[in-house]
C-alpha positions, 0 to 999 in steps of 0.5 A, a space after each residue: 401439256 405440263 398438266 395431264 389428268 390433274 397431275 404434273 408431268 415429269 418433263 415439267 420438272 425441268 423448270 424447277 431443275 433450272 431454277 434450282 441449279 441457278 440458285 445453287 450457283 449464285 449462292 456458291 458465288 456469294 459464299 466463295 467470292 474472293 477465295 480460291 483461284 477465282 480471287 481476281 474474277 470474283 472480287 467485285 462480289 464483296 460485301 463492302 470495299 474500303 477505299 484508301 486511295 485518298 488516305 495520307 493527304 492530310 500528312 502534307 500541308 496544303 496551301 490556302 488560297 488568300 481571301 478576297 481583300 476589300 478594294 477601294 471603290 474609286 474609278 478604274 484606273 491604271 493602279 486598278 489594272 495593275 492590281 487586277 493583274 497581280 491578283 490573276 498571277 497570284 491565283 495562277 501560282 496558288 493553283 499550281 501549288 495546289 496541283 503540286 501538293 496534291 500530286 505529292 499527297 497521291 505519291 505519299 499515299 502510295 509510298 506509305 506501303 498500304 493498299 488502295 482498297 480493302 474488301 470484306 467477303 463472307 469468308 476472307 478479306 482481300 486487298 489491292 490497287 485500282 487499275 489503271 489508277 484510282 482516278 481513271 473512269 471505270 477503274 477496276 479492282 486489281 487484287 494483290 493479296 487475300 487472307 485464308 478462308 475462315 468462317 467468321 473472319 475478323 478484319 481489323 483495319 487499324 492493325 493492318 494499316 499500322 503493320 503495313 506502314 511500319 513495314 513500308 519504305 517511308 520512315 513514318 510512325 504509324 501511331 501519328 497517322 489519324 485513323 478514327 476509332 469509329 471506322 474500326 467500330 463500324 468494321 467490327 459491326 460488320 464482323 459480328 454478322 459474318 459467321 451468321 452469314 456464312 451459316 445462312 449461305 451454306 444452308 441456302 447452297 445446300 438446300 438449293 443443291 438438294 432441290 436440284 438433285 431431287 429434280 434429277 431423281 424425278 426425271 430419272 425415274 420416268 414415272 407417268 406422274 409425280 406423286 404427292 410425297 415427292 412434291 411435298 419433299 421438294 416443297 420443303 427443300 425449296 422453302 428452306 433454301 428460299 428462307 435461308 437466302 432471304 434472311 442472308 440477303 436481308 442481313 447482308 444488305 442492311 449491314 452493308 448499307 449501314 457500314 458504308 454510311 458510318 465509314 463515310 461519315 467518320 472517314 471523310 477527314 482522314 481520306 477513307 471511304 467505303 463502297 457498297 457491294 452492289 453486285 453481291 446484293 444482286 446475285 444474293 437476291 436473285 438466288 432467293 428469287 429463283 428458289 422462291 419461284 421454285 417453291 411456287 412451282 411445287 406448291 401449285 403442283 401440290 394444290 392441283 386436283 387429283 385424278 386417276 391417270 387413264 380414267 374418265 371418272 372422278 377418283 372415288 367413284 364406285 363402279 356397279 358390282 357384277 353379281 356372282 350368284 350362280 342361280 342367275 342368268 342362263 346358267 341358273 335357268 339350266 340348273 333349275 330345269 335339272 
């Protein structure tokens, strides 16, 4: 039984203990994804990724297919058959030219010296290429470089692209490559929330960890029941953890969705698109969920009716007092006779 005599048994603390450690681990993953020795393994847990694999296509002129020409409506004859055959040959040649041009544009995007993607995390920015390539089904993020950890990191895509293109193998002036200003403005919008997200996830991780340690202490003491003061402390820790993670998750979800929408709208013509960090959102909301369940556990424990352990009477019920008068009983009769 989890409850006995109106109190939570200590072994029941295993439930919030498991939930608290899960919340702590998930919050730490969200906070430190893209940093340290797990850059590659945790790259998928980004707030947002910018896809640059199509960038540079507009630098190569693409052949335009010829529009349909009006034809005479006379009966089909030998000349019409010849004209149809010439139209088919022209279409095949146009398709081949389009394929060749697209291949050249793909090679140009790689030869520009820029990465195929840039990802934004809470404490840093990473970049790399899609493996095995950008068009393969199930392509994954192959990380090549990440910035150092920094609370409130600021990512400037325009400066990064200009620097990498200038240092690239092709002799191209980065100033002539069109990068819409609205894209950088969208990224600046995300940058403005990163320091607040850092603080919130640090608090969420800290309070989740303290909740876990508090459960360890309760189990170690091995008392017959959990006191109300201990329950109140755990309620406070779980509530603060759940609140921090809820606010952080809400902000991260909102700015990621808005940033993706703005970048995709502004970067369509330039071959720049954005990808929402779905996995980050999942672990962030799950971390909030487990800490909220932990809060419910301790809240229910606090609301249970209180009874004395080992007693069948209600707490506060008075027992009849035994008389201490020495003149009553057998001893009193003996004293009166003498």
